[in-house]
N, C-alpha and C positions, 0 to 999 in steps of 0.2 A: 566489480561491475555495479553501476549505479542503477537502481530501480525505483519506481514510484508507486505509492498507494494513495487511494482517495478514500477519505473518511467523511461521514456525515454526522454532525452533532445536532442534537435536539435539546433545546432548553438548557444547554451547557451542562447536562447531566449524562445523557446517554450518547454513546458513540457507536456507530455502525460502520464496519469496513465494507465498502462497496466494490472496490477494484484493488487488485494487488499484483505486483510483478510486471508493471508496464514500463515501457520506454518513455522518454520525455515527451516526444511528439504525440504519442497516443494518449498519454496522461493529460496533457494540456487540452487536447481536442475533447476528450471525455469530460473533463472538468467544465469546459465551456458549455457543452451540451446539457450537463446536469444543472448548471446554474441557470440556463435559459428555460429549462423545463420546470424546475422547482425552485423559484427564487426565495421561497419562504425558509428554506434550510440553509445552514452554513456548512460549507464544504472545506476540507483541509487537504492540501496536497503535501504528502510527506515523502521525503527522499531518504533512502536507506541503501546500504551496501549489501549486495547479494553475492555470496560465494557459493557456486554450485557444488563445490567439493565438500563443503561443510567445514567445521572447525578443525578437523584433523587432529584428534586427540591421541591418536596412536592405536595400539592393539585393543580390541574389545574383549575383555575377559569372559563375557557371556558367550561368545562365539567359539572359544577355544577350550 
């Protein structure tokens, strides 16, 4: 499942994550709103793969 996150960079040093786990349409709309409200910042739209079941590493020895 493909998800998107929006990050803001300030002075190419500090990065703040603003939104996470969004679908493409919502991410694009949010990105456009942020760019129109705060044009002085640089925003990055990052795509990542989200697996709701996790990495599935097998039995957890701490639980048994």
